[in-house]
C-alpha positions in Angstrom: 0.0 0.0 0.0 2.9 2.4 0.9 4.4 1.9 -2.6 1.1 2.7 -4.4 -0.1 5.6 -2.4 2.9 7.4 -1.1 1.9 7.0 2.6 5.5 6.8 3.7 5.8 10.5 2.8 3.0 11.6 5.1 4.2 13.5 8.2 1.1 15.2 9.7 -1.4 13.7 10.4 -0.5 10.0 10.1 -2.7 7.3 8.6 -4.1 9.5 5.8 -3.3 9.7 2.1 -0.9 12.5 0.8 -3.7 14.5 -0.6 -5.5 14.7 2.8 -2.3 15.3 4.8 -1.3 18.7 6.1 2.4 18.0 5.7 4.5 15.7 3.5 8.2 14.7 3.7 9.8 16.4 0.7 13.3 15.3 1.3 15.4 14.5 -1.7 16.4 10.9 -1.1 14.3 8.2 -2.8 12.1 5.7 -0.8 10.8 2.4 -2.1 9.1 2.7 -5.5 9.8 6.4 -6.2 11.1 8.6 -8.9 12.6 12.1 -8.6 11.8 14.8 -11.2 13.8 18.1 -11.5 11.0 20.6 -11.7 11.2 23.4 -14.3 7.6 24.8 -14.5 4.5 24.7 -12.3 1.0 25.5 -13.3 -1.0 26.7 -10.3 -4.8 26.0 -10.2 -6.5 29.3 -11.3 -8.3 30.1 -8.0 -5.1 29.4 -6.0 -3.0 31.7 -8.2 -5.5 34.5 -8.0 -5.8 34.1 -4.2 -2.0 34.2 -3.8 -1.7 37.3 -6.0 -4.4 39.1 -4.1 -3.0 38.3 -0.7 0.5 39.4 -1.9 -1.1 42.7 -3.1 0.1 41.7 -6.6 3.8 42.2 -5.6 6.1 39.8 -7.4 8.4 39.3 -4.4 5.5 38.7 -2.0 3.9 36.2 -4.5 7.2 34.3 -4.6 7.4 34.3 -0.8 3.8 33.2 -0.4 4.3 30.2 -2.7 7.6 29.3 -1.0 5.9 29.6 2.5 3.2 27.1 1.4 5.8 24.6 0.2 7.9 25.1 3.4 4.9 24.6 5.7 3.3 21.7 3.9 6.1 20.0 1.8 3.8 20.3 -1.2 2.2 23.2 -3.2 -1.3 22.7 -1.7 -2.9 26.1 -1.1 -4.7 25.9 2.3 -7.1 28.7 1.5 -8.4 27.4 -1.8 -7.6 23.7 -1.0 -6.2 23.3 -4.6 -2.8 22.5 -6.2 -1.8 22.4 -9.9 0.5 20.5 -12.3 4.2 20.4 -12.9 6.7 19.8 -15.7 10.4 18.8 -15.5 13.0 16.2 -16.3 13.5 12.8 -14.8 16.4 12.9 -12.4 16.6 9.6 -10.6 14.6 6.4 -10.6 14.6 3.8 -7.7 15.3 0.2 -8.8 11.8 -0.9 -7.6 9.9 1.9 -9.3 7.2 0.4 -11.4 8.5 1.9 -14.6 6.0 0.5 -17.1 6.5 3.5 -19.5 10.3 3.0 -19.6 11.2 6.5 -18.4 15.0 7.4 -18.4 16.9 10.1 -16.6 16.9 13.3 -18.7 13.5 12.8 -20.3 11.0 15.7 -20.2 7.8 14.7 -18.4 4.6 16.1 -17.0 3.3 15.0 -13.6 -0.4 14.7 -14.5 -1.7 14.6 -10.9 -2.5 17.4 -8.5 0.3 19.0 -6.6 -2.0 18.6 -3.5 -0.6 15.0 -3.3 3.1 15.4 -4.6 6.1 16.0 -2.2 7.7 19.1 -3.7 10.8 21.2 -2.9 11.4 24.6 -4.5 14.9 26.1 -4.3 14.1 29.2 -6.3 11.2 30.8 -8.2 12.8 32.2 -11.3 9.9 34.0 -13.0 6.1 34.4 -12.8 3.8 34.0 -15.8 0.6 35.8 -14.9 -1.1 35.2 -18.1 -1.2 31.4 -17.6 -0.9 31.4 -13.8 2.4 29.6 -13.9 5.9 29.9 -12.4 9.3 28.9 -13.7 11.3 27.2 -10.9 14.4 25.4 -9.8 13.3 22.4 -7.6 12.4 18.8 -7.5 9.4 16.6 -6.7 9.0 12.9 -5.7 6.4 10.7 -7.4 5.5 7.1 -6.5 4.6 4.4 -8.9 0.9 5.1 -8.7 1.2 8.8 -9.8 0.4 9.4 -13.5 3.4 10.7 -15.4 3.4 11.4 -19.1 6.1 12.3 -21.7 6.0 15.8 -23.0 5.1 15.9 -26.7 8.1 17.9 -28.1 6.1 20.0 -30.6 3.5 21.3 -28.1 4.1 24.5 -26.1 4.5 23.6 -22.4 2.6 26.5 -20.9 -0.6 25.8 -23.0 -0.2 22.1 -22.5 -0.1 22.5 -18.7 -3.1 24.8 -18.7 -5.2 22.3 -20.7 -4.0 19.2 -18.8 -5.2 21.0 -15.6 -8.7 20.6 -16.9 -8.1 17.2 -18.4 -10.8 14.7 -17.3 -13.5 17.4 -17.3 -12.8 18.4 -21.0 -13.0 14.8 -22.0 -16.2 14.2 -20.1 -17.8 17.4 -21.5 -17.0 16.3 -25.1 -18.4 12.9 -24.5 -21.6 14.4 -23.3 -21.8 17.0 -26.1 -22.0 14.5 -28.9 -25.3 14.9 -30.8 -26.5 18.0 -28.9 -27.2 21.4 -30.4 -27.4 24.2 -27.8 -24.6 24.9 -25.3 -23.9 27.5 -22.7 -20.5 28.2 -21.1 -20.5 30.4 -17.9 -17.1 31.7 -16.6 -14.9 34.5 -15.5 -11.7 33.5 -17.5 -11.7 34.0 -21.2 -9.1 31.3 -21.9 -11.0 28.7 -19.9 -14.2 29.5 -21.7 -12.4 29.3 -25.1 -10.9 25.9 -24.0 -14.2 24.3 -23.2 -15.8 26.0 -26.2 -13.2 24.6 -28.6 -13.6 21.1 -27.1 -17.4 21.3 -27.6 -17.1 22.7 -31.1 -14.8 19.8 -32.0 -17.5 17.1 -31.4 -20.8 19.0 -31.6 -23.2 19.1 -34.6 -22.4 21.5 -37.5 -25.3 23.7 -36.6 -24.4 23.8 -32.9 -25.1 27.0 -31.0 -22.5 27.8 -28.3 -23.3 30.8 -26.1 -20.5 32.3 -23.9 -21.4 34.1 -20.8 -18.5 36.0 -19.3 -18.4 38.0 -16.1 -17.7 41.7 -16.6 -14.7 41.3 -14.3 -13.3 38.5 -16.5 -9.6 37.7 -16.3 -8.4 38.5 -19.8 -5.0 36.7 -20.0 -4.7 36.8 -23.8 -5.7 39.3 -26.4 -5.1 40.3 -30.0 -6.4 39.6 -33.5 -5.8 35.8 -33.3 -7.9 35.6 -30.1 -10.7 37.5 -31.7 -10.7 35.1 -34.6 -10.8 32.2 -32.2 -13.8 33.7 -30.3 -15.7 34.1 -33.6 -14.8 30.5 -34.6 -15.9 29.0 -31.3 -18.8 31.1 -30.0 -22.2 31.9 -31.6 -22.8 34.7 -29.0 -20.7 36.3 -26.3 -22.3 38.3 -23.5 -20.5 40.2 -20.7 -22.7 40.2 -17.6 -22.6 40.3 -13.8 -22.9 36.6 -13.1 -23.9 37.2 -9.5 -27.2 38.5 -10.9 -28.6 35.3 -12.4 -32.0 36.7 -13.4 -30.5 39.5 -15.4 -28.2 37.0 -17.1 -31.1 34.7 -18.1 -32.9 37.7 -19.5 -29.8 38.6 -21.5 -29.6 35.2 -23.2 -33.3 35.3 -24.0 -34.9 33.1 -21.4 -34.6 30.0 -19.3 -34.7 26.3 -20.3 -32.9 26.8 -23.6 -29.8 24.7 -23.5 -29.1 21.0 -23.8 -25.7 21.2 -22.0 -24.4 24.1 -19.8 -20.9 24.3 -18.4 -19.9 26.3 -15.3 -16.2 27.1 -15.2 -16.5 30.2 -13.0 -14.7 30.3 -9.7 -17.4 32.4 -8.2 -20.2 30.7 -6.2 -23.6 32.0 -7.1 -23.0 31.5 -10.9 -24.5 28.0 -10.6 -28.0 29.5 -10.6 -27.5 30.6 -14.2 -26.7 27.1 -15.4 -29.6 25.5 -13.6 -32.2 28.1 -14.9 -30.7 28.1 -18.5 -30.7 24.3 -19.0 -33.8 22.6 -20.2 -35.4 19.7 -18.4 -33.5 16.5 -19.1 -30.4 18.5 -20.0 -26.9 18.3 -18.4 -25.1 20.8 -16.2 -21.3 20.2 -15.7 -19.2 22.0 -13.0 -15.8 22.3 -14.5 -14.3 24.2 -11.5 -13.7 22.7 -8.1 -15.0 26.0 -6.6 -18.7 25.5 -6.9 -22.0 25.3 -5.1 -23.0 21.8 -6.2 -25.3 21.3 -3.2 -27.0 24.6 -3.8 -27.5 23.6 -7.5 -29.3 20.4 -6.3 -31.6 22.5 -4.1 -32.5 24.8 -6.9 -33.5 21.9 -9.2 -35.8 20.7 -6.4 -37.3 24.2 -5.9 -38.1 24.6 -9.6 -39.1 20.9 -10.2 -36.6 20.5 -13.0 -34.9 17.1 -13.7 -31.3 17.7 -14.6 -28.2 15.6 -14.9 -25.7 17.5 -12.7 -22.0 16.5 -12.7 -18.9 17.8 -11.1 -15.3 18.1 -12.5 -13.8 14.7 -13.4 -10.6 13.3 -12.0 -8.3 10.9 -13.7 -9.4 9.3 -16.9 -6.9 7.1 -18.8 -8.1 8.2 -22.3 -7.7 11.9 -21.9 -4.0 12.5 -22.6 -4.1 12.2 -26.4 -7.5 14.0 -26.6 -5.9 17.0 -24.7 -3.0 17.0 -27.1 -5.4 17.3 -30.0 -7.1 20.3 -28.4 -3.7 21.9 -27.9 -2.8 21.4 -31.6 -6.0 23.1 -32.6 -5.4 26.1 -30.3 -1.7 26.6 -31.2 -2.3 28.8 -34.3 -4.4 31.2 -32.3 -2.5 31.2 -29.0 1.0 31.7 -30.6 -0.1 34.9 -32.2 -1.8 36.3 -29.1 -0.5 39.0 -26.8 -0.2 38.0 -23.1 -1.9 40.4 -20.7 -0.1 41.0 -17.4 -3.0 42.5 -15.5 -3.0 42.7 -11.7 -5.6 41.0 -9.6 -8.2 43.3 -8.1 -9.4 43.2 -4.5 -13.2 43.4 -5.2 -15.4 42.7 -2.2 -18.3 41.8 -4.4 -16.1 39.0 -5.9 -14.2 37.7 -2.9 -11.4 35.2 -3.8 -11.3 32.8 -0.9 -13.3 29.6 -1.4 -14.9 29.6 2.1 -15.4 33.3 2.6 -17.0 33.6 -0.9 -19.4 30.9 -0.1 -20.3 32.5 3.3 -20.9 35.9 1.6 -23.1 34.4 -1.0 -25.3 32.2 1.1 -27.3 31.9 4.3 -24.8 29.5 5.7 -22.7 32.4 6.8 -24.7 33.0 10.0 -24.7 29.3 10.8 -21.0 28.7 10.5 -19.7 32.1 11.6 -22.1 32.7 14.4 -20.6 35.9 16.1 -17.4 35.9 14.0 -17.3 39.2 12.3 -15.4 39.3 9.0 -15.6 42.2 6.6 -12.0 43.0 5.8 -9.8 41.1 3.3 -7.3 40.4 6.1 -9.9 38.6 8.2 -11.4 36.9 5.1 -8.0 35.3 4.6 -7.9 34.1 8.2 -11.4 32.7 7.9 -10.5 30.8 4.8 -7.4 29.4 6.5 -9.2 28.3 9.6 -12.2 26.7 7.8 -9.7 24.9 5.5 -7.4 23.6 8.3 -10.4 22.6 10.5 -10.9 19.4 8.4 -7.2 18.5 8.8 -6.8 16.8 12.1 -3.4 18.4 12.9 -2.1 20.8 15.6 -2.5 24.5 15.1 -0.6 27.5 16.5 -2.5 30.8 16.6 -0.5 34.0 17.0 -1.5 37.6 17.4 -1.7 40.4 19.9 -3.7 40.3 23.1 -7.4 40.8 22.5 -7.1 40.1 18.7 -9.5 37.1 18.9 -7.3 34.1 19.0 -9.7 32.2 21.3 -12.5 32.8 18.9 -10.5 31.5 16.0 -9.6 28.3 18.0 -13.3 27.8 18.8 -14.3 28.2 15.1 -11.7 25.6 14.0 -13.1 23.1 16.5 -16.8 23.8 15.6 -16.0 23.2 11.9 -13.9 20.1 12.4 -14.7 16.4 12.6 -14.4 16.7 16.4 -17.2 19.3 16.7 -19.5 17.0 18.6 -16.7 16.3 21.2 -15.4 18.5 24.0 -13.6 21.8 23.5 -11.5 22.4 26.6 -9.6 25.6 27.2 -6.5 25.9 29.4 -5.0 29.3 30.1 -1.4 28.4 30.8 -0.6 31.8 32.4 -3.3 31.4 35.1 -1.9 28.1 36.5 1.1 27.9 38.9 3.9 25.6 38.0 3.1 23.2 40.9 -0.6 22.8 40.0 -0.4 22.9 36.2 0.6 19.2 35.9 -2.4 18.1 37.8 -4.7 20.4 35.8 -3.4 19.0 32.5 -2.9 15.3 33.3 -5.2 14.7 36.3 -4.5 13.3 39.8 -4.5 9.6 40.6 -7.0 8.4 43.3 -5.5 8.3 46.8 -2.3 10.3 46.0 -3.5 13.8 47.0 -5.4 14.6 50.2 -7.1 17.5 48.5 -8.5 15.1 45.9 -9.0 11.8 47.7 -11.1 10.4 44.8 -8.7 11.7 42.2 -9.2 14.3 39.6 -9.7 14.3 35.9 -7.2 16.4 34.0 -7.8 18.5 30.9 -6.4 15.9 28.6 -8.9 13.4 29.9 -11.8 15.8 29.7 -10.9 16.7 26.1 -10.4 13.1 25.0 -11.6 12.7 21.3 -12.1 16.5 21.2 -9.9 19.6 21.1 -7.6 21.0 23.8 -6.9 24.7 23.5 -3.7 25.8 25.3 -3.9 29.6 25.5 -0.8 31.6 26.3 1.4 28.5 25.6 4.5 30.7 25.9 3.9 30.9 29.6 4.1 27.1 30.2 7.0 26.1 32.5 9.8 24.2 30.8 9.5 21.0 32.9 5.9 20.8 31.8 6.8 21.5 28.2 8.8 18.2 28.2 5.8 16.3 29.5 3.5 17.9 26.9 5.9 16.9 24.2 5.8 13.3 25.3 2.0 13.3 25.2 2.0 14.6 21.7 4.6 12.1 20.5 3.3 9.0 22.3 -0.4 9.7 22.6 -0.4 8.8 26.3 0.4 10.3 29.7 0.6 9.6 33.4 -1.7 11.1 36.0 0.1 12.8 38.9 0.9 10.0 41.3 -0.1 7.4 38.8 1.9 4.4 37.5 -0.3 3.3 34.6 -0.3 5.2 31.3 -3.5 6.7 30.0 -4.2 6.8 26.3 -5.4 10.1 24.8 -6.7 11.3 21.5 -6.9 15.0 21.3 -6.2 17.7 18.8 -4.1 20.5 20.3 -4.7 24.1 19.3 -2.3 26.6 21.0 -2.2 30.3 21.1 0.3 33.0 22.1 0.9 36.7 21.9 4.6 36.2 22.2 7.3 35.4 19.7 8.0 31.8 20.5 11.2 31.9 18.3 12.6 34.5 20.6 11.7 32.4 23.7 13.5 29.5 22.0 16.6 31.6 21.4 16.5 32.7 25.1 16.2 29.0 26.2 12.7 29.5 27.6 10.8 27.3 25.1 11.6 23.9 23.7 12.3 23.9 19.9 11.1 20.3 19.5 7.8 21.2 21.2 7.4 24.3 19.0 7.7 22.2 15.8 5.0 19.8 17.2 2.6 22.6 18.0 3.4 24.7 14.9 2.1 22.2 12.2 -0.2 24.9 10.9 0.2 28.5 11.9 -2.5 31.1 11.7 -1.8 34.8 12.5 -4.8 36.9 13.6 -4.1 40.5 12.5 -4.4 43.4 14.9 -7.5 45.5 14.7 -5.5 48.4 13.3 -4.6 46.2 10.3 -8.3 45.5 9.6 -10.2 48.7 10.3 -12.8 47.7 7.8 -14.1 45.3 10.4 -14.7 48.1 13.0 -18.1 49.3 11.8 -19.4 45.7 11.6 -17.9 44.9 15.0 -19.5 48.0 16.6 -22.9 47.0 15.2 -22.4 43.4 16.4 -21.6 44.6 19.9 -24.5 47.0 20.0 -26.9 44.2 19.0 -25.3 41.7 21.4 -25.3 44.0 24.5 -28.6 45.5 23.5 -30.2 42.1 24.0 -28.3 41.5 27.3 -29.0 44.9 28.8 -32.5 45.3 27.2 -31.3 48.7 25.7 -31.7 49.8 22.2 -28.7 51.9 21.0 -27.6 53.2 17.6 -24.4 55.1 16.7 -23.8 58.1 14.5 -21.7 57.7 11.4 -19.1 60.3 12.5 -18.8 58.4 15.8 -18.0 55.2 14.0 -15.5 57.0 11.7 -13.7 58.3 14.8 -13.6 54.8 16.3 -12.0 53.6 13.0 -9.2 56.2 13.5 -8.3 55.0 17.0 -5.2 52.8 17.6 -6.8 50.0 19.7 -3.8 48.5 21.5 -6.2 46.1 23.2 -7.7 45.1 19.8 -11.2 43.7 19.5 -11.5 43.1 23.3 -10.8 46.8 23.9 -13.3 47.9 21.3 -16.0 45.6 22.8 -15.4 47.0 26.3 -15.7 50.6 24.9 -19.0 49.9 23.1 -20.3 48.2 26.3 -19.5 51.3 28.4 -20.9 53.6 25.7 -24.3 51.7 25.8 -24.5 52.3 29.5 -23.2 55.9 29.6 -24.8 57.4 26.5 -27.3 60.1 27.3 -29.6 59.4 24.4 -30.6 56.5 22.1 -28.0 57.4 19.5 -24.4 57.3 20.6 -22.8 60.5 19.4 -19.2 61.6 18.5 -19.1 63.5 21.8 -20.0 60.4 23.7 -17.2 58.5 22.0 -14.6 61.2 22.5 -15.6 61.5 26.2 -15.2 57.7 26.6 -11.9 57.5 24.7 -10.3 60.4 26.5 -11.5 60.2 30.1 -8.2 61.6 31.4 -8.6 64.9 29.6 -12.2 65.0 28.4 -14.6 65.3 31.4 -17.7 67.5 31.9 -15.4 70.5 32.5 -14.7 70.4 28.8 -18.1 72.0 28.2 -17.4 74.7 30.7 -21.0 74.4 32.0 -22.2 75.4 28.6 -23.9 72.0 27.6 -27.6 72.5 27.2 -30.3 70.0 28.2 -30.6 68.9 24.6 -26.8 68.1 24.4 -25.8 71.2 22.4 -22.5 72.8 23.3 -20.6 76.0 22.6 -17.8 74.7 20.3 -15.3 77.5 21.1 -15.7 76.9 24.9 -15.5 73.1 24.4 -12.2 73.4 22.4 -10.7 75.8 24.9 -11.5 73.5 27.9 -10.3 70.4 26.0 -7.0 72.1 25.3 -6.7 73.3 28.9 -7.2 69.7 30.2 -4.7 68.3 27.7 -2.0 70.8 28.9 -2.8 70.2 32.6 -2.6 66.5 32.1 0.7 66.7 30.2 2.3 68.9 32.9 1.2 66.6 35.7 2.5 63.6 33.8 5.9 65.0 32.6 6.7 67.6 35.2 8.6 70.2 33.1 7.2 72.5 30.4 9.9 71.3 28.0 9.0 67.6 28.3 5.2 68.3 28.3 5.5 70.5 25.2 7.5 67.8 23.4 4.9 65.1 24.4 1.9 67.0 22.9 3.8 68.3 19.8 4.1 72.1 20.4 7.0 74.3 21.3 7.9 75.2 24.9 7.1 78.8 24.2 3.6 77.9 23.0 2.9 75.8 26.0 4.0 78.5 28.4 1.8 81.0 26.7 -1.3 78.7 26.8 -0.5 77.8 30.4 -0.6 81.4 31.3 -3.8 81.9 29.2 -5.7 79.2 31.1 -4.2 80.0 34.5 -2.7 76.6 35.1 
């Protein structure tokens, strides 16, 4: 089994296939039944490439770093946000004696690994260049394939970048063509012109002479190729082309002259919500094929039920033995058009109406958002990335390290991972390492054997026992004493522990999620944290950004807190727009927790139903902004004399600075004015 499936390369978690594993062993030496390929070019799955470019702000160096980080963390190029991989091309480097070499490969031959990079151990030494038009990278590296991985020779006359692009859609193209035979009306919905042309060309190759192929492209379509030859190809393949907003399905249906028109419709868009168009446009008894892995297949099924339409709905196909030569024929047909095309090097746009991440896009576009997210507020791109990462890693039963500043929401992230994992019906136990003393922490974690502690004569269950089969959340892990770190390491390695005073080992099965607001690498350098434990805990790392890095979340967080505490306190409060804008400009060293506390106090202290800018300023600057700011000029309706308020505010700031810093020179420097100005104002206000 190990030979066939590459299980020997799986590092975390054990007893799963390489595709399902979080991390693979990408070391260079060959194991039983393996072949090493020196990698030259990699095609990234389209959604993955787009997500990486967006997260890197379309910066070449950051794109390189993001790709390298994925490979370093996982030992394979398997994007944890989109959960997709890609394909690679290179030359055979070395073949183990027991590799099942049925095709007779020899070192130096150019080959294509025709299996997803999600399952292939990969090492990248250097990313030489980035091809944005095709979503590919030229690299110096190597990969390891076992005997069961499909590898094909590269046809010398075919351009490698186009070949990789088409092979990435391999089985689906072949399946679409098999289904298209004999049919007349076709619809292709997508947001990438080259993908639509690819599927359109394949259909035109096998369809009837009078076939009608309608192309529906999103207005924000990724145009990777342009020029006269591409225009000729579009005219050859498509009967009609419409540019629409594919997230408005009813408008799209009206644009193509009504529903129930097509025999076969293909969805190759990487935007969920587009599936509605395909369902409505396909006639009863017709076929809908999802060519993209990013789709709402389950929603499509619900729609067919709601409109009582019988459809044959299929997803993207995996490996099919017959498709290689078929794909080569498609490439040969496209070469005359593609070779004369101009490659567009457009940047990826951060468009909130078209979010990139697989999970966050689905949550935005469906009612499932409230169910899965509960009170997790996510409006900024920074937090959408975190949400994608944690919903993806939730299904991998591996340890997670969450980092971020105090109050950023690390505990909420840990809870979300548990609630969306396979352990969600089992306990979620939180341990705050900083709150336990060194003497009592061992008993808290591992329990106390019966009869060994007079304070617990019947014994005591530890956190590991309480969390068995569930998740143990170790908050502030950096505060754990070193002697306990060694015992925790043994539990992770051996899956068993001893209760305090016990002589028999206790088996345990827990997933460990840990969190810290400290730099564990610095603690390791200082000799305060074990490096081997760090590696065991840091299988997957998720950084929660500070609130100042995601100010787009602040308005939504404020509304969420107003609603939450409104129900708790039975108070209805709203907040003015300028008050929210002011909150967005604050620094928030305490992050989300500080903002929550401020909103809670505002709800209690506000003098009217609407929280005003004055209310917020008073709350945020209590040391210098008290009732004296108004100089007794505030009216019953809350109106103030602005000149008096500004003078009193300035007076309080100066008094506060003088009390804090002692001298006029230091006080003036602290508040950003000259010493002469401060002395003049001090005399003006009689301080």
